[in-house]
C-alpha positions as a Markdown table, in Angstrom:
| # | Residue | x | y | z |
|---|---|---|---|---|
| 1 | Met | 63.7 | 23.3 | 287.6 |
| 2 | Ser | 65.7 | 26.5 | 288.0 |
| 3 | Asn | 64.3 | 29.9 | 287.3 |
| 4 | Gly | 65.8 | 32.4 | 284.8 |
| 5 | Pro | 67.4 | 31.9 | 281.4 |
| 6 | Met | 68.9 | 28.6 | 280.4 |
| 7 | Ser | 72.6 | 28.2 | 280.9 |
| 8 | Ala | 75.0 | 27.3 | 278.1 |
| 9 | Asn | 75.3 | 23.7 | 279.5 |
| 10 | Glu | 71.5 | 23.3 | 279.5 |
| 11 | Leu | 71.4 | 24.5 | 275.9 |
| 12 | Asn | 74.1 | 22.2 | 274.8 |
| 13 | Gly | 72.4 | 19.3 | 276.6 |
| 14 | Leu | 69.1 | 20.1 | 274.9 |
| 15 | Leu | 70.8 | 20.1 | 271.5 |
| 16 | Arg | 72.5 | 16.8 | 272.1 |
| 17 | Thr | 69.2 | 15.2 | 273.1 |
| 18 | Leu | 67.5 | 16.5 | 269.9 |
| 19 | Trp | 70.4 | 15.3 | 267.7 |
| 20 | Glu | 70.4 | 11.9 | 269.3 |
| 21 | Ala | 66.6 | 11.5 | 268.7 |
| 22 | Glu | 67.1 | 12.4 | 265.0 |
| 23 | Gly | 69.4 | 9.3 | 264.8 |
| 24 | Arg | 66.2 | 7.3 | 264.0 |
| 25 | Val | 66.1 | 8.9 | 260.6 |
| 26 | Thr | 67.9 | 6.7 | 258.0 |
| 27 | Glu | 71.2 | 7.8 | 256.4 |
| 28 | Ser | 69.6 | 8.1 | 253.0 |
| 29 | Glu | 66.8 | 10.4 | 254.4 |
| 30 | Arg | 69.5 | 12.6 | 255.9 |
| 31 | Leu | 70.9 | 13.2 | 252.4 |
| 32 | Val | 67.6 | 15.1 | 251.6 |
| 33 | Arg | 68.0 | 18.8 | 252.0 |
| 34 | Pro | 65.5 | 20.7 | 254.1 |
| 35 | Ile | 62.5 | 22.0 | 252.3 |
| 36 | Thr | 59.5 | 24.2 | 253.4 |
| 37 | Arg | 56.0 | 24.3 | 252.1 |
| 38 | Glu | 56.0 | 27.9 | 250.9 |
| 39 | Pro | 58.0 | 27.5 | 247.6 |
| 40 | Ile | 55.9 | 24.4 | 246.9 |
| 41 | Arg | 52.7 | 26.3 | 247.5 |
| 42 | Glu | 53.9 | 29.1 | 245.2 |
| 43 | Leu | 54.8 | 26.5 | 242.5 |
| 44 | Ile | 51.3 | 25.0 | 242.7 |
| 45 | His | 49.8 | 28.5 | 242.3 |
| 46 | Gln | 52.0 | 29.4 | 239.3 |
| 47 | Ile | 51.3 | 26.1 | 237.5 |
| 48 | Gln | 47.6 | 26.5 | 238.2 |
| 49 | Gly | 47.9 | 29.9 | 236.5 |
| 50 | Leu | 49.5 | 28.3 | 233.5 |
| 51 | Leu | 46.8 | 25.7 | 233.2 |
| 52 | Phe | 43.8 | 28.0 | 233.8 |
| 53 | Pro | 45.0 | 31.6 | 233.3 |
| 54 | His | 41.6 | 33.2 | 233.3 |
| 55 | Cys | 40.6 | 31.5 | 236.5 |
| 56 | Ser | 43.7 | 32.5 | 238.6 |
| 57 | Thr | 44.6 | 35.7 | 240.3 |
| 58 | Gly | 47.5 | 37.7 | 239.0 |
| 59 | Asn | 47.0 | 36.5 | 235.4 |
| 60 | Asp | 44.8 | 39.2 | 233.9 |
| 61 | Gly | 45.5 | 39.6 | 230.3 |
| 62 | Tyr | 47.7 | 36.5 | 230.4 |
| 63 | Arg | 47.3 | 35.6 | 226.7 |
| 64 | Glu | 48.0 | 39.2 | 225.7 |
| 65 | Tyr | 51.4 | 39.3 | 227.4 |
| 66 | His | 54.4 | 39.3 | 225.2 |
| 67 | Glu | 55.2 | 35.7 | 224.3 |
| 68 | Gly | 58.8 | 36.1 | 225.3 |
| 69 | Leu | 57.8 | 37.0 | 228.9 |
| 70 | Gln | 55.6 | 33.9 | 229.1 |
| 71 | Val | 58.5 | 31.7 | 227.9 |
| 72 | Glu | 60.7 | 33.3 | 230.5 |
| 73 | Leu | 58.1 | 32.6 | 233.2 |
| 74 | Leu | 57.8 | 29.0 | 232.2 |
| 75 | Gly | 61.6 | 28.7 | 232.1 |
| 76 | Gln | 61.7 | 30.0 | 235.7 |
| 77 | Leu | 59.1 | 27.5 | 236.8 |
| 78 | Val | 61.1 | 24.6 | 235.2 |
| 79 | Trp | 64.2 | 25.8 | 237.1 |
| 80 | Thr | 62.2 | 26.2 | 240.4 |
| 81 | Leu | 60.9 | 22.6 | 240.1 |
| 82 | Thr | 64.4 | 21.4 | 239.2 |
| 83 | Gly | 65.7 | 22.9 | 242.4 |
| 84 | Leu | 63.0 | 21.4 | 244.5 |
| 85 | Ile | 63.5 | 17.9 | 243.0 |
| 86 | His | 67.2 | 18.3 | 243.6 |
| 87 | Arg | 66.6 | 19.1 | 247.2 |
| 88 | Val | 64.3 | 16.1 | 247.9 |
| 89 | Thr | 66.5 | 13.6 | 246.0 |
| 90 | Pro | 69.1 | 12.0 | 248.3 |
| 91 | His | 72.6 | 13.2 | 247.3 |
| 92 | Glu | 75.9 | 14.1 | 248.9 |
| 93 | Cys | 76.5 | 17.4 | 247.2 |
| 94 | His | 76.7 | 20.4 | 249.6 |
| 95 | Ala | 75.7 | 23.0 | 247.0 |
| 96 | Pro | 73.5 | 23.1 | 243.9 |
| 97 | Leu | 76.4 | 23.6 | 241.5 |
| 98 | Pro | 78.3 | 21.8 | 240.4 |
| 99 | Cys | 76.3 | 18.6 | 241.3 |
| 100 | Pro | 75.9 | 15.6 | 239.0 |
| 101 | Glu | 72.4 | 15.0 | 240.4 |
| 102 | Leu | 71.3 | 18.4 | 239.1 |
| 103 | Asp | 71.1 | 17.1 | 235.5 |
| 104 | Gly | 68.8 | 14.2 | 236.6 |
| 105 | Ala | 66.6 | 16.7 | 238.5 |
| 106 | Ala | 66.4 | 18.9 | 235.4 |
| 107 | Gln | 65.4 | 15.9 | 233.2 |
| 108 | Lys | 62.6 | 14.9 | 235.6 |
| 109 | Ala | 61.4 | 18.5 | 235.7 |
| 110 | Arg | 61.3 | 18.5 | 231.9 |
| 111 | Glu | 59.4 | 15.3 | 231.8 |
| 112 | Phe | 56.8 | 16.7 | 234.2 |
| 113 | Phe | 56.2 | 19.9 | 232.3 |
| 114 | Val | 55.8 | 18.2 | 229.0 |
| 115 | Gln | 52.9 | 16.3 | 230.7 |
| 116 | Leu | 51.1 | 19.5 | 231.7 |
| 117 | Pro | 48.8 | 19.6 | 228.6 |
| 118 | Gln | 47.5 | 16.2 | 229.7 |
| 119 | Val | 47.1 | 17.3 | 233.3 |
| 120 | Gln | 45.1 | 20.3 | 231.9 |
| 121 | Gln | 42.8 | 18.1 | 229.8 |
| 122 | Asp | 42.2 | 15.6 | 232.7 |
| 123 | Ser | 41.4 | 18.4 | 235.0 |
| 124 | Leu | 38.9 | 20.0 | 232.6 |
| 125 | Thr | 37.0 | 16.7 | 232.6 |
| 126 | Asp | 36.9 | 17.1 | 236.4 |
| 127 | Ala | 35.5 | 20.6 | 236.1 |
| 128 | Glu | 32.9 | 19.4 | 233.6 |
| 129 | Ala | 31.9 | 16.6 | 236.0 |
| 130 | Gly | 31.5 | 19.2 | 238.8 |
| 131 | Tyr | 29.3 | 21.4 | 236.6 |
| 132 | Glu | 27.2 | 18.5 | 235.4 |
| 133 | Gly | 26.8 | 17.1 | 239.0 |
| 134 | Asp | 26.0 | 20.3 | 240.9 |
| 135 | Pro | 23.0 | 22.4 | 239.9 |
| 136 | Ala | 24.3 | 25.2 | 242.1 |
| 137 | Ala | 27.3 | 25.7 | 239.8 |
| 138 | Arg | 27.1 | 28.5 | 237.3 |
| 139 | Gly | 29.9 | 27.4 | 235.0 |
| 140 | Leu | 33.4 | 25.9 | 234.7 |
| 141 | Thr | 35.0 | 29.1 | 235.8 |
| 142 | Glu | 33.2 | 28.9 | 239.2 |
| 143 | Ile | 34.2 | 25.2 | 239.6 |
| 144 | Ile | 37.9 | 25.9 | 238.7 |
| 145 | Ser | 38.1 | 29.1 | 240.8 |
| 146 | Thr | 36.2 | 28.1 | 244.0 |
| 147 | Tyr | 35.5 | 24.4 | 244.4 |
| 148 | Pro | 37.8 | 22.8 | 247.0 |
| 149 | Gly | 37.2 | 19.3 | 245.5 |
| 150 | Phe | 38.5 | 20.6 | 242.1 |
| 151 | Tyr | 41.6 | 22.2 | 243.6 |
| 152 | Ala | 42.5 | 19.1 | 245.7 |
| 153 | Thr | 42.1 | 16.9 | 242.6 |
| 154 | Leu | 44.1 | 19.3 | 240.4 |
| 155 | Val | 47.0 | 19.2 | 243.0 |
| 156 | Tyr | 46.7 | 15.4 | 243.1 |
| 157 | Arg | 47.0 | 15.2 | 239.3 |
| 158 | Met | 50.2 | 17.2 | 239.4 |
| 159 | Ala | 51.6 | 15.3 | 242.4 |
| 160 | His | 50.7 | 11.9 | 240.8 |
| 161 | Arg | 52.7 | 12.7 | 237.7 |
| 162 | Leu | 55.7 | 13.6 | 239.9 |
| 163 | Ala | 55.3 | 10.4 | 241.9 |
| 164 | Arg | 55.3 | 8.3 | 238.8 |
| 165 | Leu | 58.6 | 9.9 | 237.9 |
| 166 | Gly | 60.0 | 8.5 | 241.1 |
| 167 | Ile | 60.4 | 11.8 | 242.9 |
| 168 | Pro | 60.3 | 11.4 | 246.7 |
| 169 | Leu | 58.7 | 13.6 | 249.3 |
| 170 | Leu | 57.6 | 16.4 | 247.0 |
| 171 | Pro | 54.4 | 14.8 | 245.7 |
| 172 | Arg | 53.3 | 14.1 | 249.2 |
| 173 | Met | 54.1 | 17.6 | 250.4 |
| 174 | Met | 52.0 | 19.0 | 247.5 |
| 175 | Thr | 48.9 | 16.9 | 248.4 |
| 176 | Glu | 49.3 | 17.7 | 252.1 |
| 177 | Ile | 49.2 | 21.4 | 251.2 |
| 178 | Ala | 45.9 | 20.8 | 249.4 |
| 179 | His | 44.8 | 18.7 | 252.4 |
| 180 | Ser | 45.6 | 21.6 | 254.7 |
| 181 | Asp | 43.7 | 24.1 | 252.5 |
| 182 | Thr | 40.6 | 21.9 | 251.7 |
| 183 | Gly | 40.3 | 19.1 | 254.3 |
| 184 | Ile | 40.6 | 16.6 | 251.4 |
| 185 | Asp | 43.3 | 14.0 | 251.7 |
| 186 | Ile | 44.3 | 12.4 | 248.5 |
| 187 | His | 47.5 | 10.3 | 248.4 |
| 188 | Pro | 49.6 | 11.0 | 245.3 |
| 189 | Gly | 49.9 | 7.3 | 244.7 |
| 190 | Ala | 46.2 | 6.7 | 244.2 |
| 191 | Lys | 44.9 | 6.1 | 240.6 |
| 192 | Ile | 42.0 | 8.3 | 239.7 |
| 193 | Gly | 40.2 | 8.3 | 236.3 |
| 194 | Leu | 38.6 | 11.1 | 234.4 |
| 195 | His | 35.4 | 13.1 | 235.1 |
| 196 | Phe | 36.1 | 12.8 | 238.9 |
| 197 | Phe | 34.1 | 15.1 | 241.2 |
| 198 | Ile | 34.3 | 15.6 | 245.0 |
| 199 | Asp | 31.3 | 17.6 | 246.1 |
| 200 | His | 31.8 | 19.8 | 249.3 |
| 201 | Gly | 34.8 | 17.6 | 250.1 |
| 202 | Thr | 35.7 | 18.2 | 253.8 |
| 203 | Gly | 36.9 | 15.0 | 255.4 |
| 204 | Val | 37.4 | 12.9 | 252.2 |
| 205 | Val | 40.3 | 10.4 | 252.5 |
| 206 | Ile | 41.6 | 8.5 | 249.5 |
| 207 | Gly | 44.5 | 6.1 | 250.3 |
| 208 | Glu | 47.6 | 5.3 | 248.5 |
| 209 | Thr | 46.6 | 2.2 | 246.6 |
| 210 | Thr | 43.0 | 3.3 | 245.9 |
| 211 | Glu | 41.9 | 2.8 | 242.3 |
| 212 | Ile | 39.0 | 4.9 | 241.0 |
| 213 | Gly | 37.4 | 4.6 | 237.5 |
| 214 | Asp | 35.8 | 7.3 | 235.3 |
| 215 | Arg | 32.8 | 9.4 | 236.2 |
| 216 | Val | 32.9 | 8.8 | 240.0 |
| 217 | Thr | 31.4 | 11.2 | 242.5 |
| 218 | Leu | 32.3 | 11.4 | 246.2 |
| 219 | Tyr | 30.6 | 13.5 | 248.8 |
| 220 | Gln | 32.0 | 14.9 | 252.0 |
| 221 | Gly | 33.4 | 12.6 | 254.6 |
| 222 | Val | 34.0 | 9.6 | 252.4 |
| 223 | Thr | 36.9 | 7.3 | 253.4 |
| 224 | Leu | 38.5 | 5.0 | 250.9 |
| 225 | Gly | 40.9 | 3.4 | 253.4 |
| 226 | Ala | 42.8 | 0.3 | 254.5 |
| 227 | Leu | 41.2 | -2.4 | 256.5 |
| 228 | Asn | 44.4 | -3.6 | 258.1 |
| 229 | Phe | 48.2 | -3.6 | 257.6 |
| 230 | Pro | 49.9 | -6.9 | 256.9 |
| 231 | His | 53.1 | -7.4 | 258.9 |
| 232 | Asp | 56.2 | -9.6 | 258.3 |
| 233 | Gln | 57.5 | -12.2 | 260.8 |
| 234 | Glu | 59.5 | -9.4 | 262.6 |
| 235 | Gly | 56.3 | -7.3 | 263.1 |
| 236 | Asn | 57.2 | -4.7 | 260.5 |
| 237 | Ile | 54.5 | -3.3 | 258.1 |
| 238 | Ile | 54.7 | -4.9 | 254.6 |
| 239 | Arg | 54.7 | -1.9 | 252.3 |
| 240 | Gly | 53.6 | -1.8 | 248.6 |
| 241 | Thr | 50.6 | -4.1 | 248.9 |
| 242 | Lys | 47.1 | -3.3 | 247.7 |
| 243 | Arg | 45.4 | -2.0 | 250.9 |
| 244 | His | 42.7 | 0.3 | 249.6 |
| 245 | Pro | 39.5 | -0.3 | 247.6 |
| 246 | Thr | 38.8 | -0.3 | 243.9 |
| 247 | Ile | 35.9 | 1.9 | 242.7 |
| 248 | Glu | 34.8 | 1.0 | 239.2 |
| 249 | His | 33.3 | 3.4 | 236.6 |
| 250 | Asp | 30.1 | 5.4 | 237.2 |
| 251 | Val | 29.8 | 5.1 | 241.0 |
| 252 | Val | 28.4 | 7.6 | 243.4 |
| 253 | Ile | 29.4 | 7.5 | 247.1 |
| 254 | Tyr | 27.4 | 9.6 | 249.5 |
| 255 | Ser | 28.6 | 11.5 | 252.6 |
| 256 | Glu | 30.4 | 9.7 | 255.5 |
| 257 | Ala | 30.5 | 6.3 | 253.7 |
| 258 | Thr | 33.5 | 4.2 | 254.7 |
| 259 | Ile | 34.9 | 1.6 | 252.3 |
| 260 | Leu | 37.9 | -0.3 | 253.4 |
| 261 | Gly | 40.3 | -3.0 | 252.2 |
| 262 | Gly | 42.4 | -3.8 | 249.2 |
| 263 | Asp | 40.2 | -6.7 | 248.1 |
| 264 | Thr | 37.0 | -4.6 | 248.2 |
| 265 | Ile | 35.6 | -3.7 | 244.8 |
| 266 | Ile | 32.6 | -1.5 | 244.2 |
| 267 | Gly | 31.1 | -2.6 | 240.9 |
| 268 | His | 30.3 | -0.1 | 238.2 |
| 269 | Asn | 27.1 | 1.9 | 238.2 |
| 270 | Ser | 26.6 | 1.4 | 241.9 |
| 271 | Val | 25.3 | 3.8 | 244.5 |
| 272 | Ile | 26.7 | 3.7 | 248.1 |
| 273 | Gly | 24.5 | 5.6 | 250.5 |
| 274 | Gly | 25.6 | 7.9 | 253.3 |
| 275 | Asn | 27.1 | 6.4 | 256.5 |
| 276 | Val | 27.5 | 3.0 | 255.0 |
| 277 | Trp | 30.4 | 0.8 | 256.3 |
| 278 | Leu | 31.8 | -1.6 | 253.7 |
| 279 | Thr | 34.6 | -4.1 | 253.9 |
| 280 | Glu | 33.5 | -6.5 | 251.2 |
| 281 | Ser | 32.8 | -6.1 | 247.4 |
| 282 | Val | 29.5 | -5.3 | 245.9 |
| 283 | Pro | 28.5 | -6.3 | 242.3 |
| 284 | Pro | 27.8 | -3.8 | 239.5 |
| 285 | Phe | 24.5 | -1.9 | 239.6 |
| 286 | Ser | 24.3 | -2.2 | 243.4 |
| 287 | Lys | 22.5 | 0.2 | 245.8 |
| 288 | Val | 23.8 | 0.0 | 249.4 |
| 289 | Thr | 22.2 | 1.9 | 252.2 |
| 290 | Thr | 21.9 | 1.8 | 255.9 |
| 291 | Lys | 18.5 | 0.8 | 257.3 |
| 292 | Ser | 16.6 | 3.8 | 258.7 |
| 293 | Thr | 13.7 | 3.4 | 261.1 |
| 294 | Ile | 10.7 | 5.8 | 260.9 |
| 295 | Ala | 8.4 | 6.0 | 263.9 |
| 296 | Leu | 5.5 | 8.4 | 264.6 |
| 297 | Arg | 5.7 | 10.4 | 267.8 |
| 298 | Thr | 2.8 | 11.9 | 269.7 |
| 299 | Arg | 2.4 | 15.7 | 269.7 |
| 300 | Gln | 3.1 | 15.8 | 273.4 |
| 301 | Glu | 6.4 | 13.9 | 273.0 |
| 302 | Pro | 9.4 | 16.3 | 273.3 |
| 303 | Ile | 11.8 | 16.6 | 270.4 |
| 304 | Ser | 15.1 | 15.0 | 271.3 |
């Protein structure tokens, strides 16, 4: 390797190598315009401020603002989301206007925003579950403002609605932002019921085809994952199958428990203890624990 700055030929060669490697990306994926996390993060923050204005920074006196200003702000958010949807939707237009795909993006943005009241109501049940499940909590404002499990679930509920509208990439980027911020990984395709609470949260993983009922609580480190990935005759992963477990209503899963497989069902009103490994179903009202051994030691025996 020569010393000194790279020559023009070396730079051209490097670029060609990088472009050739990108050839693995399918043609339809190349029609998606580049997008960064920052405008998505800002959109999440602004929507959170709309849903819970008294629990978000920068929204002091929110309800006292002139109504026209709030309508203008909401209109700006709708247009921002329209632009993001347009960028992640494969199309051959080289500029936002005039593009026939822009009308479709605007319609999907509209369909998302009309669902915000339901997202708000669902998220309030999550905050209530957090308050009821954590004696350290001092109120719903504390849950909404500070709990990472609530934030990750709120972002999931937004992203899930977008995913149901058939919008690619954007929902996953939203939940990955929450993943980066909280350590909680919830796939936007998962189905999660009401009164859902993740306590502490770090290390929780909820896979794409997971189904969770109402009034379920998870603690840190819980994995609801896939046991294996079915393949076709050519060795390719078969996508779209049920790979992750189903958790019925009123279940508590303690820290570091791992539950795997699309056929695995945790029956309602069950308790899954910490560090449990499950790849098979358990009936309702079950209590599953690891077996602990307790032995007395002598006073002279060193602690290890």
